[in-house]
N, CA, C and O atoms as CSV, one atom per row, in Angstrom:
chain,resi,resn,atom,element,x,y,z
A,1,ALA,N,N,17.605,-0.478,0.090
A,1,ALA,CA,C,16.338,-0.183,0.741
A,1,ALA,C,C,15.693,-1.481,1.213
A,1,ALA,O,O,16.079,-2.574,0.799
A,2,PHE,N,N,14.713,-1.337,2.079
A,2,PHE,CA,C,13.981,-2.467,2.636
A,2,PHE,C,C,12.532,-2.363,2.195
A,2,PHE,O,O,11.935,-1.287,2.252
A,3,TYR,N,N,11.964,-3.481,1.756
A,3,TYR,CA,C,10.606,-3.468,1.224
A,3,TYR,C,C,9.756,-4.582,1.819
A,3,TYR,O,O,10.262,-5.631,2.215
A,4,ILE,N,N,8.457,-4.328,1.871
A,4,ILE,CA,C,7.485,-5.376,2.138
A,4,ILE,C,C,6.575,-5.437,0.919
A,4,ILE,O,O,6.463,-4.469,0.166
A,5,PHE,N,N,5.932,-6.569,0.734
A,5,PHE,CA,C,5.097,-6.793,-0.442
A,5,PHE,C,C,3.778,-7.419,0.021
A,5,PHE,O,O,3.512,-8.588,-0.256
A,6,PRO,N,N,2.945,-6.630,0.734
A,6,PRO,CA,C,1.720,-7.207,1.299
A,6,PRO,C,C,0.682,-7.550,0.231
A,6,PRO,O,O,0.573,-6.891,-0.803
A,7,ASN,N,N,-0.068,-8.596,0.521
A,7,ASN,CA,C,-1.162,-9.046,-0.328
A,7,ASN,C,C,-2.389,-8.191,-0.001
A,7,ASN,O,O,-2.791,-8.101,1.159
A,8,ILE,N,N,-2.985,-7.562,-1.023
A,8,ILE,CA,C,-4.142,-6.688,-0.820
A,8,ILE,C,C,-5.395,-7.226,-1.513
A,8,ILE,O,O,-6.375,-6.498,-1.665
A,9,THR,N,N,-5.373,-8.484,-1.930
A,9,THR,CA,C,-6.502,-9.028,-2.685
A,9,THR,C,C,-7.811,-8.993,-1.902
A,9,THR,O,O,-8.877,-8.866,-2.504
A,10,SER,N,N,-7.757,-9.100,-0.600
A,10,SER,CA,C,-8.989,-9.110,0.200
A,10,SER,C,C,-9.730,-7.775,0.152
A,10,SER,O,O,-10.896,-7.705,0.543
A,11,THR,N,N,-9.075,-6.724,-0.318
A,11,THR,CA,C,-9.727,-5.413,-0.399
A,11,THR,C,C,-10.652,-5.302,-1.600
A,11,THR,O,O,-11.523,-4.433,-1.637
A,12,GLY,N,N,-10.467,-6.182,-2.589
A,12,GLY,CA,C,-11.272,-6.112,-3.802
A,12,GLY,C,C,-10.789,-5.086,-4.807
A,12,GLY,O,O,-11.398,-4.916,-5.863
A,13,LEU,N,N,-9.697,-4.397,-4.489
A,13,LEU,CA,C,-9.130,-3.399,-5.389
A,13,LEU,C,C,-7.944,-3.986,-6.140
A,13,LEU,O,O,-7.266,-4.885,-5.642
A,14,THR,N,N,-7.698,-3.472,-7.343
A,14,THR,CA,C,-6.470,-3.848,-8.032
A,14,THR,C,C,-5.313,-3.149,-7.338
A,14,THR,O,O,-5.521,-2.234,-6.540
A,15,SER,N,N,-4.119,-3.570,-7.634
A,15,SER,CA,C,-2.963,-2.932,-7.005
A,15,SER,C,C,-2.853,-1.460,-7.409
A,15,SER,O,O,-2.443,-0.625,-6.602
A,16,VAL,N,N,-3.214,-1.142,-8.643
A,16,VAL,CA,C,-3.174,0.260,-9.092
A,16,VAL,C,C,-4.242,1.077,-8.375
A,16,VAL,O,O,-3.965,2.177,-7.897
A,17,GLU,N,N,-5.462,0.546,-8.298
A,17,GLU,CA,C,-6.543,1.259,-7.602
A,17,GLU,C,C,-6.176,1.507,-6.147
A,17,GLU,O,O,-6.367,2.606,-5.626
A,18,PHE,N,N,-5.649,0.477,-5.498
A,18,PHE,CA,C,-5.280,0.602,-4.089
A,18,PHE,C,C,-4.212,1.674,-3.906
A,18,PHE,O,O,-4.354,2.554,-3.058
A,19,ALA,N,N,-3.152,1.604,-4.691
A,19,ALA,CA,C,-2.042,2.556,-4.553
A,19,ALA,C,C,-2.489,3.990,-4.834
A,19,ALA,O,O,-2.106,4.915,-4.117
A,20,GLU,N,N,-3.297,4.172,-5.874
A,20,GLU,CA,C,-3.756,5.522,-6.212
A,20,GLU,C,C,-4.677,6.091,-5.135
A,20,GLU,O,O,-4.539,7.248,-4.737
A,21,ARG,N,N,-5.604,5.279,-4.673
A,21,ARG,CA,C,-6.525,5.752,-3.632
A,21,ARG,C,C,-5.797,6.004,-2.319
A,21,ARG,O,O,-6.084,6.983,-1.630
A,22,LEU,N,N,-4.856,5.130,-1.966
A,22,LEU,CA,C,-4.080,5.312,-0.742
A,22,LEU,C,C,-3.325,6.637,-0.787
A,22,LEU,O,O,-3.260,7.356,0.210
A,23,LEU,N,N,-2.764,6.948,-1.929
A,23,LEU,CA,C,-2.042,8.211,-2.087
A,23,LEU,C,C,-2.986,9.410,-1.993
A,23,LEU,O,O,-2.709,10.368,-1.272
A,24,MET,N,N,-4.089,9.353,-2.715
A,24,MET,CA,C,-5.011,10.492,-2.753
A,24,MET,C,C,-5.763,10.695,-1.429
A,24,MET,O,O,-5.963,11.829,-0.992
A,25,GLU,N,N,-6.172,9.607,-0.803
A,25,GLU,CA,C,-7.005,9.702,0.393
A,25,GLU,C,C,-6.217,9.802,1.689
A,25,GLU,O,O,-6.676,10.436,2.640
A,26,GLU,N,N,-5.044,9.191,1.744
A,26,GLU,CA,C,-4.283,9.170,2.999
A,26,GLU,C,C,-2.861,9.691,2.869
A,26,GLU,O,O,-2.121,9.733,3.852
A,27,ARG,N,N,-2.479,10.086,1.668
A,27,ARG,CA,C,-1.140,10.644,1.420
A,27,ARG,C,C,-0.017,9.681,1.784
A,27,ARG,O,O,1.004,10.074,2.349
A,28,VAL,N,N,-0.232,8.396,1.445
A,28,VAL,CA,C,0.797,7.372,1.637
A,28,VAL,C,C,1.150,6.832,0.257
A,28,VAL,O,O,0.281,6.349,-0.469
A,29,ALA,N,N,2.417,6.914,-0.098
A,29,ALA,CA,C,2.865,6.450,-1.409
A,29,ALA,C,C,3.340,4.999,-1.330
A,29,ALA,O,O,4.079,4.617,-0.423
A,30,ALA,N,N,2.897,4.208,-2.301
A,30,ALA,CA,C,3.321,2.820,-2.435
A,30,ALA,C,C,3.301,2.495,-3.932
A,30,ALA,O,O,2.690,3.217,-4.720
A,31,VAL,N,N,3.961,1.427,-4.310
A,31,VAL,CA,C,4.039,1.046,-5.713
A,31,VAL,C,C,3.099,-0.136,-5.961
A,31,VAL,O,O,3.164,-1.134,-5.242
A,32,PRO,N,N,2.228,-0.037,-6.968
A,32,PRO,CA,C,1.366,-1.173,-7.282
A,32,PRO,C,C,2.208,-2.390,-7.664
A,32,PRO,O,O,3.205,-2.269,-8.375
A,33,GLY,N,N,1.802,-3.541,-7.190
A,33,GLY,CA,C,2.560,-4.755,-7.451
A,33,GLY,C,C,2.675,-5.103,-8.918
A,33,GLY,O,O,3.658,-5.716,-9.337
A,34,ASP,N,N,1.677,-4.718,-9.709
A,34,ASP,CA,C,1.741,-5.077,-11.128
A,34,ASP,C,C,2.861,-4.359,-11.866
A,34,ASP,O,O,3.154,-4.703,-13.010
A,35,ALA,N,N,3.487,-3.379,-11.248
A,35,ALA,CA,C,4.649,-2.716,-11.849
A,35,ALA,C,C,5.829,-3.687,-11.949
A,35,ALA,O,O,6.802,-3.423,-12.656
A,36,PHE,N,N,5.733,-4.812,-11.236
A,36,PHE,CA,C,6.805,-5.812,-11.229
A,36,PHE,C,C,6.418,-7.057,-12.018
A,36,PHE,O,O,7.044,-8.108,-11.884
A,37,GLY,N,N,5.384,-6.928,-12.839
A,37,GLY,CA,C,4.941,-8.033,-13.672
A,37,GLY,C,C,3.572,-8.532,-13.269
A,37,GLY,O,O,3.033,-8.146,-12.231
A,38,ALA,N,N,3.016,-9.397,-14.102
A,38,ALA,CA,C,1.660,-9.897,-13.888
A,38,ALA,C,C,1.507,-10.613,-12.546
A,38,ALA,O,O,0.443,-10.542,-11.932
A,39,CYS,N,N,2.534,-11.289,-12.090
A,39,CYS,CA,C,2.447,-11.999,-10.807
A,39,CYS,C,C,2.390,-11.045,-9.615
A,39,CYS,O,O,2.069,-11.464,-8.502
A,40,GLY,N,N,2.693,-9.783,-9.836
A,40,GLY,CA,C,2.655,-8.802,-8.756
A,40,GLY,C,C,1.270,-8.225,-8.503
A,40,GLY,O,O,1.054,-7.534,-7.508
A,41,GLU,N,N,0.325,-8.507,-9.408
A,41,GLU,CA,C,-1.033,-8.010,-9.207
A,41,GLU,C,C,-1.596,-8.581,-7.907
A,41,GLU,O,O,-1.431,-9.763,-7.604
A,42,GLY,N,N,-2.265,-7.709,-7.149
A,42,GLY,CA,C,-2.811,-8.128,-5.859
A,42,GLY,C,C,-1.870,-7.846,-4.702
A,42,GLY,O,O,-2.152,-8.195,-3.556
A,43,TYR,N,N,-0.751,-7.211,-5.014
A,43,TYR,CA,C,0.237,-6.875,-3.992
A,43,TYR,C,C,0.598,-5.400,-4.099
A,43,TYR,O,O,0.280,-4.736,-5.085
A,44,LEU,N,N,1.258,-4.908,-3.081
A,44,LEU,CA,C,1.689,-3.522,-3.011
A,44,LEU,C,C,3.124,-3.522,-2.502
A,44,LEU,O,O,3.435,-4.242,-1.553
A,45,ARG,N,N,3.994,-2.741,-3.102
A,45,ARG,CA,C,5.368,-2.662,-2.584
A,45,ARG,C,C,5.501,-1.406,-1.745
A,45,ARG,O,O,5.206,-0.299,-2.197
A,46,CYS,N,N,5.948,-1.600,-0.520
A,46,CYS,CA,C,6.128,-0.492,0.425
A,46,CYS,C,C,7.562,-0.524,0.946
A,46,CYS,O,O,8.075,-1.576,1.326
A,47,CYS,N,N,8.190,0.628,0.957
A,47,CYS,CA,C,9.543,0.748,1.488
A,47,CYS,C,C,9.448,1.124,2.971
A,47,CYS,O,O,8.662,1.994,3.347
A,48,TYR,N,N,10.244,0.471,3.798
A,48,TYR,CA,C,10.240,0.809,5.218
A,48,TYR,C,C,11.609,1.279,5.701
A,48,TYR,O,O,11.973,1.069,6.858
A,49,ALA,N,N,12.358,1.912,4.816
A,49,ALA,CA,C,13.672,2.448,5.172
A,49,ALA,C,C,13.531,3.907,5.588
A,49,ALA,O,O,13.966,4.815,4.881
A,50,THR,N,N,12.921,4.111,6.739
A,50,THR,CA,C,12.743,5.456,7.280
A,50,THR,C,C,12.622,5.358,8.798
A,50,THR,O,O,12.695,4.267,9.365
A,51,ALA,N,N,12.439,6.482,9.438
A,51,ALA,CA,C,12.352,6.525,10.892
A,51,ALA,C,C,11.067,5.858,11.399
A,51,ALA,O,O,10.028,5.921,10.742
A,52,LEU,N,N,11.146,5.234,12.546
A,52,LEU,CA,C,10.022,4.528,13.131
A,52,LEU,C,C,8.765,5.392,13.271
A,52,LEU,O,O,7.678,4.905,12.959
A,53,PRO,N,N,8.854,6.641,13.721
A,53,PRO,CA,C,7.634,7.455,13.823
A,53,PRO,C,C,6.927,7.646,12.469
A,53,PRO,O,O,5.698,7.691,12.414
A,54,LYS,N,N,7.688,7.756,11.400
A,54,LYS,CA,C,7.089,7.885,10.076
A,54,LYS,C,C,6.407,6.590,9.658
A,54,LYS,O,O,5.331,6.618,9.060
A,55,LEU,N,N,7.023,5.465,9.967
A,55,LEU,CA,C,6.415,4.170,9.665
A,55,LEU,C,C,5.120,3.982,10.437
A,55,LEU,O,O,4.129,3.500,9.888
A,56,GLU,N,N,5.127,4.360,11.701
A,56,GLU,CA,C,3.926,4.235,12.524
A,56,GLU,C,C,2.797,5.095,11.973
A,56,GLU,O,O,1.644,4.663,11.949
A,57,GLU,N,N,3.112,6.290,11.536
A,57,GLU,CA,C,2.101,7.173,10.948
A,57,GLU,C,C,1.568,6.592,9.642
A,57,GLU,O,O,0.360,6.606,9.409
A,58,ALA,N,N,2.448,6.086,8.795
A,58,ALA,CA,C,2.014,5.489,7.531
A,58,ALA,C,C,1.115,4.283,7.783
A,58,ALA,O,O,0.097,4.119,7.110
A,59,LEU,N,N,1.478,3.443,8.739
A,59,LEU,CA,C,0.655,2.273,9.048
A,59,LEU,C,C,-0.700,2.670,9.612
A,59,LEU,O,O,-1.707,2.033,9.304
A,60,ALA,N,N,-0.737,3.703,10.425
A,60,ALA,CA,C,-2.015,4.187,10.955
A,60,ALA,C,C,-2.904,4.701,9.822
A,60,ALA,O,O,-4.113,4.469,9.822
A,61,ARG,N,N,-2.306,5.391,8.869
A,61,ARG,CA,C,-3.074,5.887,7.717
A,61,ARG,C,C,-3.560,4.741,6.839
A,61,ARG,O,O,-4.687,4.763,6.346
A,62,MET,N,N,-2.698,3.733,6.645
A,62,MET,CA,C,-3.103,2.575,5.850
A,62,MET,C,C,-4.250,1.824,6.534
A,62,MET,O,O,-5.189,1.385,5.869
A,63,LYS,N,N,-4.175,1.680,7.829
A,63,LYS,CA,C,-5.239,1.022,8.585
A,63,LYS,C,C,-6.547,1.784,8.423
A,63,LYS,O,O,-7.594,1.189,8.169
A,64,ARG,N,N,-6.482,3.102,8.571
A,64,ARG,CA,C,-7.674,3.938,8.422
A,64,ARG,C,C,-8.260,3.778,7.017
A,64,ARG,O,O,-9.476,3.669,6.857
A,65,PHE,N,N,-7.398,3.763,6.009
A,65,PHE,CA,C,-7.847,3.600,4.618
A,65,PHE,C,C,-8.569,2.265,4.441
A,65,PHE,O,O,-9.657,2.219,3.865
A,66,ILE,N,N,-7.977,1.192,4.927
A,66,ILE,CA,C,-8.560,-0.139,4.768
A,66,ILE,C,C,-9.884,-0.248,5.526
A,66,ILE,O,O,-10.828,-0.872,5.042
A,67,GLU,N,N,-9.951,0.348,6.694
A,67,GLU,CA,C,-11.190,0.283,7.478
A,67,GLU,C,C,-12.345,1.024,6.819
A,67,GLU,O,O,-13.506,0.730,7.102
A,68,LYS,N,N,-12.044,1.977,5.947
A,68,LYS,CA,C,-13.090,2.724,5.242
A,68,LYS,C,C,-13.616,1.974,4.022
A,68,LYS,O,O,-14.663,2.336,3.485
A,69,LEU,N,N,-12.915,0.944,3.577
A,69,LEU,CA,C,-13.343,0.193,2.403
A,69,LEU,C,C,-14.588,-0.624,2.730
A,69,LEU,O,O,-14.755,-1.086,3.858
A,70,PRO,N,N,-15.471,-0.800,1.724
A,70,PRO,CA,C,-16.681,-1.609,1.988
A,70,PRO,C,C,-16.367,-3.082,2.192
A,70,PRO,O,O,-17.275,-3.881,2.421
């Protein structure tokens, strides 16, 4: 599989908070970075091994989620 590990610290959320809210609010699944150890906190693991239209939809949902944050 192919993964990205974006830094989400600027959102002010923990990796668990971000992943849970992203799933509940936008129906996008990602793995909190802290699942990979303490150094993973502040990051999110996202798999991009899927069709381009699905990736585009997921990115649009992630953008919408981030734009709603204070």
